[in-house]
C-alpha positions in Angstrom: 17.5 -58.6 115.7 18.9 -56.5 112.9 17.7 -58.5 109.9 15.5 -57.1 107.2 12.6 -58.7 105.3 12.7 -57.7 101.6 8.9 -57.9 101.4 8.3 -55.1 103.8 9.3 -51.5 104.2 10.8 -51.4 107.7 13.2 -53.6 109.5 11.6 -56.8 111.0 13.5 -56.3 114.3 11.0 -57.5 116.8 9.1 -60.7 117.6 5.9 -58.7 117.2 6.2 -56.5 114.2 3.3 -57.4 112.1 2.3 -55.9 108.7 -1.5 -55.8 108.6 -1.8 -54.0 105.3 1.2 -53.7 103.1 1.0 -55.5 99.7 -2.0 -53.5 98.4 -3.8 -50.4 99.4 -7.3 -50.3 100.8 -9.6 -47.4 100.0 -12.7 -45.8 101.6 -14.5 -42.5 101.0 -12.1 -40.9 103.5 -8.7 -42.4 103.1 -6.5 -44.7 101.0 -4.6 -46.9 103.4 -1.1 -47.8 102.1 0.3 -49.6 105.2 -0.7 -50.6 108.7 1.8 -52.1 111.2 1.3 -53.4 114.7 4.7 -53.2 116.5 5.8 -54.2 119.9 9.4 -53.4 120.6 12.1 -53.0 123.2 15.1 -50.7 123.5 17.0 -52.5 120.7 14.4 -51.3 118.1 15.3 -48.4 115.9 14.1 -47.6 112.3 15.9 -45.1 110.1 14.3 -43.6 107.0 14.8 -43.9 104.1 17.5 -46.6 104.7 15.1 -49.0 106.3 12.2 -48.4 104.0 12.1 -50.1 100.6 9.0 -48.3 99.3 9.6 -44.8 98.0 8.5 -41.9 100.2 5.2 -40.6 99.0 4.9 -36.8 99.4 1.1 -36.6 99.7 0.9 -39.5 102.2 0.5 -39.1 106.0 2.1 -41.2 108.8 0.1 -41.7 112.0 1.7 -43.2 115.1 -0.7 -44.4 117.8 1.2 -45.4 120.9 -0.8 -47.9 123.0 1.8 -48.3 125.8 5.4 -47.7 126.7 7.5 -44.9 125.2 8.9 -44.1 121.8 10.8 -41.3 120.2 10.7 -39.8 116.7 13.6 -37.7 115.3 12.8 -35.4 112.5 15.1 -34.2 109.8 15.0 -30.8 111.5 16.6 -32.6 114.5 13.5 -31.9 116.6 12.8 -34.9 118.9 9.2 -35.8 119.7 8.5 -38.0 122.7 5.6 -40.4 122.1 3.9 -41.3 125.4 1.3 -44.0 125.9 -2.3 -43.1 124.9 -1.2 -40.6 122.3 -1.5 -40.1 118.5 0.6 -38.0 116.2 0.4 -37.2 112.5 3.6 -36.6 110.5 4.7 -36.0 106.9 6.8 -39.1 106.0 9.6 -36.9 104.5 10.0 -35.2 107.8 10.9 -38.4 109.6 14.5 -39.2 110.1 14.1 -42.1 112.6 12.0 -43.6 115.3 12.8 -46.0 118.2 11.7 -47.4 121.5 13.1 -45.4 124.4 11.4 -47.0 127.4 11.2 -50.5 128.6 8.8 -51.4 125.8 6.9 -49.6 123.0 3.7 -50.8 121.5 2.5 -48.8 118.6 0.3 -48.9 115.5 2.0 -47.2 112.5 -0.3 -46.3 109.6 0.4 -44.6 106.3 -2.5 -43.2 104.3 -3.5 -40.7 101.6 -6.5 -38.5 102.5 -9.2 -38.6 99.9 -10.3 -35.0 100.3 -9.6 -32.1 102.6 -8.6 -33.2 106.1 -7.1 -30.6 108.4 -4.4 -32.6 110.2 -2.5 -31.2 113.1 0.9 -32.2 112.1 3.5 -32.8 114.8 0.8 -32.2 117.5 0.6 -34.9 120.1 -3.0 -35.8 120.7 -3.9 -37.3 124.1 -6.5 -40.0 124.1 -8.7 -39.9 127.3 -9.9 -43.5 126.8 -7.0 -45.5 125.5 -8.7 -48.9 126.3 -11.5 -48.0 123.9 -9.2 -47.1 121.0 -7.0 -50.1 121.6 -10.0 -52.4 121.3 -11.2 -50.5 118.3 -7.9 -50.9 116.5 -7.8 -54.6 117.3 -11.2 -55.0 115.8 -10.1 -53.1 112.7 -7.0 -55.4 112.4 -9.3 -58.5 112.6 -11.4 -57.2 109.7 -8.2 -56.5 107.7 -7.0 -60.0 108.2 -10.1 -61.4 106.6 -10.0 -62.6 103.0 -13.4 -61.0 102.4 -13.1 -57.8 100.4 -16.2 -56.4 102.0 -14.7 -56.8 105.5 -11.5 -55.2 104.5 -13.4 -52.3 103.0 -15.4 -52.0 106.3 -12.1 -52.0 108.2 -10.8 -49.0 106.1 -14.1 -47.1 106.8 -13.8 -47.9 110.5 -10.2 -46.7 110.5 -11.3 -43.5 108.8 -13.9 -43.0 111.6 -11.2 -43.5 114.2 -8.9 -41.0 112.6 -11.7 -38.4 112.6 -12.4 -39.2 116.2 -8.7 -38.5 117.0 -9.0 -35.2 115.2 -12.1 -34.2 117.2 -10.0 -34.8 120.4 -7.2 -32.7 119.0 -9.5 -29.8 118.6 -11.1 -30.2 122.0 -7.9 -30.7 124.0 -5.1 -28.3 123.3 -1.9 -29.1 125.1 -2.4 -26.7 127.9 -0.1 -26.4 130.9 -2.2 -28.8 133.0 -2.1 -31.5 130.4 1.7 -31.0 130.0 2.1 -31.8 133.7 0.2 -35.0 133.3 2.1 -36.0 130.2 5.4 -35.3 131.9 4.5 -37.7 134.7 3.3 -40.3 132.2 6.5 -40.0 130.3 8.6 -40.7 133.4 6.4 -43.7 134.4 6.8 -45.4 131.0 10.5 -44.5 130.7 11.0 -46.1 134.2 8.2 -48.6 134.5 10.4 -51.0 136.6 10.8 -48.2 139.2 8.6 -48.4 142.3 6.5 -45.2 141.9 4.7 -43.5 144.8 2.1 -40.7 144.1 4.4 -38.3 146.0 7.1 -39.0 143.5 4.8 -38.3 140.6 3.6 -35.1 142.3 7.2 -34.0 142.7 7.8 -34.3 138.9 4.7 -32.3 138.2 5.5 -29.7 140.9 2.1 -29.9 142.5 0.3 -31.5 145.4 -0.8 -35.2 145.4 -4.4 -34.1 145.6 -4.1 -31.7 142.6 -2.3 -34.4 140.6 -5.1 -36.8 141.3 -7.6 -34.2 140.0 -5.6 -33.7 136.8 -5.2 -37.5 136.1 -8.9 -38.0 136.5 -9.6 -35.1 134.1 -7.2 -36.2 131.4 -6.9 -40.0 131.7 -10.1 -41.0 133.7 -7.8 -42.7 136.2 -6.1 -41.8 139.4 -2.3 -41.7 139.4 -2.3 -45.1 141.3 -4.7 -46.6 138.8 -2.7 -45.4 135.8 0.6 -46.8 137.3 -1.1 -50.1 138.1 -2.7 -50.5 134.7 0.6 -49.6 133.0 2.4 -52.3 134.9 -0.3 -54.9 134.1 -0.2 -54.0 130.4 3.6 -54.3 130.5 3.4 -57.6 132.3 1.2 -59.2 129.7 3.9 -58.3 127.1 6.6 -59.8 129.3 4.7 -63.0 129.8 3.6 -63.4 126.2 6.5 -62.1 124.2 9.6 -62.0 126.4 9.3 -65.5 128.1 9.1 -64.1 131.6 7.8 -66.3 134.4 5.0 -65.1 136.6 7.4 -64.6 139.4 9.9 -62.7 137.2 7.1 -60.4 135.9 5.9 -59.7 139.4 9.3 -59.0 140.7 10.4 -56.8 137.7 7.3 -54.6 138.0 7.4 -54.3 141.7 4.4 -56.2 142.8 4.4 -57.4 146.4 4.5 -61.1 145.3 3.2 -63.4 142.6 -0.1 -63.9 144.4 -0.9 -60.1 144.5 0.2 -59.8 140.9 -2.0 -62.6 139.7 -5.0 -61.3 141.5 -4.5 -57.8 140.0 -3.9 -59.3 136.5 -7.1 -61.3 136.7 -9.1 -58.3 137.9 -8.0 -56.3 134.9 -8.0 -58.9 132.1 -10.6 -61.4 133.3 -8.2 -64.3 133.3 -5.1 -65.2 135.3 -1.5 -64.9 134.0 -1.2 -68.6 134.2 -3.5 -68.9 131.2 -0.9 -67.1 129.0 1.8 -69.6 130.2 -0.5 -72.5 129.6 -1.3 -71.3 126.0 2.4 -70.9 125.3 3.2 -74.4 126.5 
């Protein structure tokens, strides 16, 4: 798990650490994309810069980390530690980054490095909360599909689409400052992903936020479009798909680890969310 791949610029420490764009840059009217990685990691994953980076640091480039699920942590050279919760994006100067790692049970993240082609007002070191994470996850997966094409027109379209996505994130950054109410929600989300195998009750979440269950429900609906129960369930289901597909868990093991009543209830909830049963993943692997 600690080997390096000389063709790439970060350690290839996970089963799912895929360089989408690395060998050549892709340019649109908004950005020049230098690298795009899709990484799914566990607690053994840690990358230290510049030691684990073969490419030189580019002063004018920007690093964006889009956390899909789980929990990660970035340590800056200033020794500031930034917690990266699910459904968030952050922009960083590459020379500010000392290391980053998975801190929860899993961490699924897109890492992109780009150079702005023009004036973009980026909110560096400001954690942007995404109210519709499913939408952005699907959008990023579509962008990845276009990048994996051998057709130059499709790869150019992918860069234009990624530029649009970045500007969408910036719009959300302006419209949603990290006010005290949002901080309460993020603190609960952080604890859920750091302790996803714990059996969470809404009263436990409300205790962390220091508010009533009813008020917490209102805040979650406002900032995530989900109730606390729905968020916890969806987080467990997203994690379960990782365990089945990449960690060789059985259905019973995934159900037990993530505190479902039994394999039947887990399978039903899984199919309701994803449109197919977990057994399909097992069948495809076999």
